C-alpha atoms as an extended CHARMM CRD file, in Angstrom:
* protein
*
        86  EXT
         1         1  MET       CA             -5.3500000000       -5.3340000000       -4.8610000000  PROA      1               0.0000000000
         2         2  GLU       CA             -5.4900000000       -8.7940000000       -6.4350000000  PROA      2               0.0000000000
         3         3  ASP       CA             -1.7920000000       -9.6070000000       -6.7120000000  PROA      3               0.0000000000
         4         4  ALA       CA              1.3260000000       -8.4550000000       -4.9330000000  PROA      4               0.0000000000
         5         5  ILE       CA              4.9940000000       -9.3320000000       -4.7220000000  PROA      5               0.0000000000
         6         6  LEU       CA              6.7700000000       -8.6500000000       -1.4430000000  PROA      6               0.0000000000
         7         7  TYR       CA             10.5560000000       -8.7070000000       -1.2190000000  PROA      7               0.0000000000
         8         8  ALA       CA             12.4940000000       -8.6880000000        2.0440000000  PROA      8               0.0000000000
         9         9  ALA       CA             15.4620000000       -6.7400000000        0.6600000000  PROA      9               0.0000000000
        10        10  CYS       CA             16.2050000000       -4.3340000000       -2.1980000000  PROA      10              0.0000000000
        11        11  PHE       CA             18.7370000000       -6.7660000000       -3.6570000000  PROA      11              0.0000000000
        12        12  ASP       CA             16.0290000000       -9.4470000000       -3.8930000000  PROA      12              0.0000000000
        13        13  ALA       CA             13.5720000000       -6.9850000000       -5.4210000000  PROA      13              0.0000000000
        14        14  ASN       CA             16.0730000000       -5.8530000000       -8.0390000000  PROA      14              0.0000000000
        15        15  ALA       CA             16.9370000000       -9.4570000000       -8.8440000000  PROA      15              0.0000000000
        16        16  GLY       CA             13.3070000000      -10.5140000000       -9.2830000000  PROA      16              0.0000000000
        17        17  ILE       CA             11.2120000000       -7.6180000000      -10.5160000000  PROA      17              0.0000000000
        18        18  PHE       CA             12.3570000000       -7.4340000000      -14.1420000000  PROA      18              0.0000000000
        19        19  GLU       CA             11.5220000000      -11.0610000000      -14.8510000000  PROA      19              0.0000000000
        20        20  VAL       CA              7.8950000000      -10.6250000000      -13.7830000000  PROA      20              0.0000000000
        21        21  LEU       CA              7.4090000000       -7.2530000000      -15.5170000000  PROA      21              0.0000000000
        22        22  THR       CA              8.7780000000       -8.1630000000      -18.9430000000  PROA      22              0.0000000000
        23        23  ASP       CA              8.6040000000      -10.8230000000      -21.6390000000  PROA      23              0.0000000000
        24        24  PRO       CA             10.7460000000      -11.6370000000      -24.7120000000  PROA      24              0.0000000000
        25        25  SER       CA              9.0830000000       -8.9540000000      -26.8610000000  PROA      25              0.0000000000
        26        26  ASP       CA             10.0370000000       -6.1710000000      -24.4150000000  PROA      26              0.0000000000
        27        27  VAL       CA             13.1970000000       -4.0530000000      -24.2200000000  PROA      27              0.0000000000
        28        28  ILE       CA             14.9790000000       -2.9680000000      -21.0260000000  PROA      28              0.0000000000
        29        29  ILE       CA             17.2890000000        0.0210000000      -21.4420000000  PROA      29              0.0000000000
        30        30  SER       CA             19.5320000000        0.4460000000      -18.4110000000  PROA      30              0.0000000000
        31        31  ASP       CA             22.1560000000        2.9470000000      -17.2920000000  PROA      31              0.0000000000
        32        32  GLU       CA             25.5380000000        1.2530000000      -17.7110000000  PROA      32              0.0000000000
        33        33  LEU       CA             26.5070000000        2.0470000000      -14.1030000000  PROA      33              0.0000000000
        34        34  ASN       CA             23.3980000000        0.7220000000      -12.3580000000  PROA      34              0.0000000000
        35        35  HSD       CA             23.8560000000       -1.2920000000       -9.1740000000  PROA      35              0.0000000000
        36        36  ALA       CA             24.9640000000       -4.9120000000       -9.6270000000  PROA      36              0.0000000000
        37        37  SER       CA             21.6430000000       -6.2450000000       -8.3140000000  PROA      37              0.0000000000
        38        38  ILE       CA             19.7530000000       -4.2960000000      -10.9910000000  PROA      38              0.0000000000
        39        39  ILE       CA             22.0860000000       -5.5990000000      -13.6890000000  PROA      39              0.0000000000
        40        40  ASP       CA             21.6470000000       -9.1660000000      -12.3990000000  PROA      40              0.0000000000
        41        41  GLY       CA             17.8710000000       -8.7660000000      -12.3940000000  PROA      41              0.0000000000
        42        42  ILE       CA             17.8720000000       -7.4900000000      -15.9570000000  PROA      42              0.0000000000
        43        43  ARG       CA             20.0610000000      -10.4160000000      -17.0390000000  PROA      43              0.0000000000
        44        44  LEU       CA             17.5140000000      -12.8620000000      -15.5810000000  PROA      44              0.0000000000
        45        45  SER       CA             14.6620000000      -11.3960000000      -17.6270000000  PROA      45              0.0000000000
        46        46  LYS       CA             13.7520000000      -12.6740000000      -21.0750000000  PROA      46              0.0000000000
        47        47  ALA       CA             13.5440000000       -9.1370000000      -22.4940000000  PROA      47              0.0000000000
        48        48  LYS       CA             16.0390000000       -7.6720000000      -24.9460000000  PROA      48              0.0000000000
        49        49  LYS       CA             18.7040000000       -5.8140000000      -22.9570000000  PROA      49              0.0000000000
        50        50  MET       CA             20.4490000000       -2.5670000000      -23.8490000000  PROA      50              0.0000000000
        51        51  ARG       CA             22.6290000000       -0.1280000000      -21.9270000000  PROA      51              0.0000000000
        52        52  PHE       CA             22.9730000000        3.6090000000      -22.3530000000  PROA      52              0.0000000000
        53        53  LYS       CA             26.0260000000        5.6330000000      -21.3510000000  PROA      53              0.0000000000
        54        54  HSD       CA             25.9250000000        6.7780000000      -17.7410000000  PROA      54              0.0000000000
        55        55  MET       CA             23.4770000000        9.6740000000      -17.3780000000  PROA      55              0.0000000000
        56        56  ASP       CA             23.7090000000       10.4620000000      -21.1120000000  PROA      56              0.0000000000
        57        57  VAL       CA             20.3010000000       11.6510000000      -22.3190000000  PROA      57              0.0000000000
        58        58  GLY       CA             21.4360000000       11.7300000000      -25.9580000000  PROA      58              0.0000000000
        59        59  ASP       CA             22.5170000000        8.0910000000      -25.8840000000  PROA      59              0.0000000000
        60        60  LEU       CA             19.2660000000        7.1270000000      -24.1500000000  PROA      60              0.0000000000
        61        61  GLU       CA             17.2540000000        8.9600000000      -26.8250000000  PROA      61              0.0000000000
        62        62  GLU       CA             19.0990000000        7.0170000000      -29.5420000000  PROA      62              0.0000000000
        63        63  LYS       CA             18.2920000000        3.7000000000      -27.8400000000  PROA      63              0.0000000000
        64        64  LEU       CA             14.6370000000        4.7250000000      -27.5290000000  PROA      64              0.0000000000
        65        65  LYS       CA             14.4750000000        5.6260000000      -31.2400000000  PROA      65              0.0000000000
        66        66  GLU       CA             16.0460000000        2.2770000000      -32.2060000000  PROA      66              0.0000000000
        67        67  ASN       CA             13.3730000000        0.2640000000      -30.4020000000  PROA      67              0.0000000000
        68        68  GLN       CA              9.6020000000       -0.0070000000      -30.4210000000  PROA      68              0.0000000000
        69        69  GLY       CA              7.0150000000       -1.7290000000      -28.2910000000  PROA      69              0.0000000000
        70        70  TYR       CA              7.1460000000       -1.9700000000      -24.5210000000  PROA      70              0.0000000000
        71        71  LEU       CA             10.2860000000       -0.1950000000      -23.3130000000  PROA      71              0.0000000000
        72        72  LEU       CA             11.4260000000       -0.1480000000      -19.7020000000  PROA      72              0.0000000000
        73        73  VAL       CA             14.0610000000        2.4880000000      -18.9110000000  PROA      73              0.0000000000
        74        74  VAL       CA             16.1100000000        1.8850000000      -15.7400000000  PROA      74              0.0000000000
        75        75  PRO       CA             18.1270000000        5.0170000000      -14.8760000000  PROA      75              0.0000000000
        76        76  THR       CA             20.3750000000        5.4980000000      -11.8690000000  PROA      76              0.0000000000
        77        77  PRO       CA             18.5860000000        7.1060000000       -8.8880000000  PROA      77              0.0000000000
        78        78  ASN       CA             20.2390000000       10.5090000000       -9.4380000000  PROA      78              0.0000000000
        79        79  PHE       CA             19.4870000000       10.6360000000      -13.1890000000  PROA      79              0.0000000000
        80        80  ALA       CA             16.4050000000       12.8700000000      -12.8430000000  PROA      80              0.0000000000
        81        81  LEU       CA             18.1990000000       15.2530000000      -10.5010000000  PROA      81              0.0000000000
        82        82  LYS       CA             21.1570000000       15.6960000000      -12.8360000000  PROA      82              0.0000000000
        83        83  PHE       CA             19.0230000000       16.5660000000      -15.8500000000  PROA      83              0.0000000000
        84        84  SER       CA             16.2540000000       18.6250000000      -14.2620000000  PROA      84              0.0000000000
        85        85  LYS       CA             16.0690000000       22.1890000000      -15.5490000000  PROA      85              0.0000000000
        86        86  ASP       CA             15.2580000000       23.7670000000      -12.1780000000  PROA      86              0.0000000000
């Protein structure tokens, strides 16, 4: 491993990770009810920011269709569980 970022707390990680992963040509699409630290971290990034309705796959699909390039989707932790078909 050549580079690493170590955060002492989840709040710090959420506040800092989006800025280092994205640039102005990127798009972050976030669940509207994500934790405040995630929302703050997204605000600090230079990427275009969009929100999709809480756990709404249809709204997320629309946002994905509207955008091209590097897309970072930030769902809530229980998003995958809610929409799994098992």
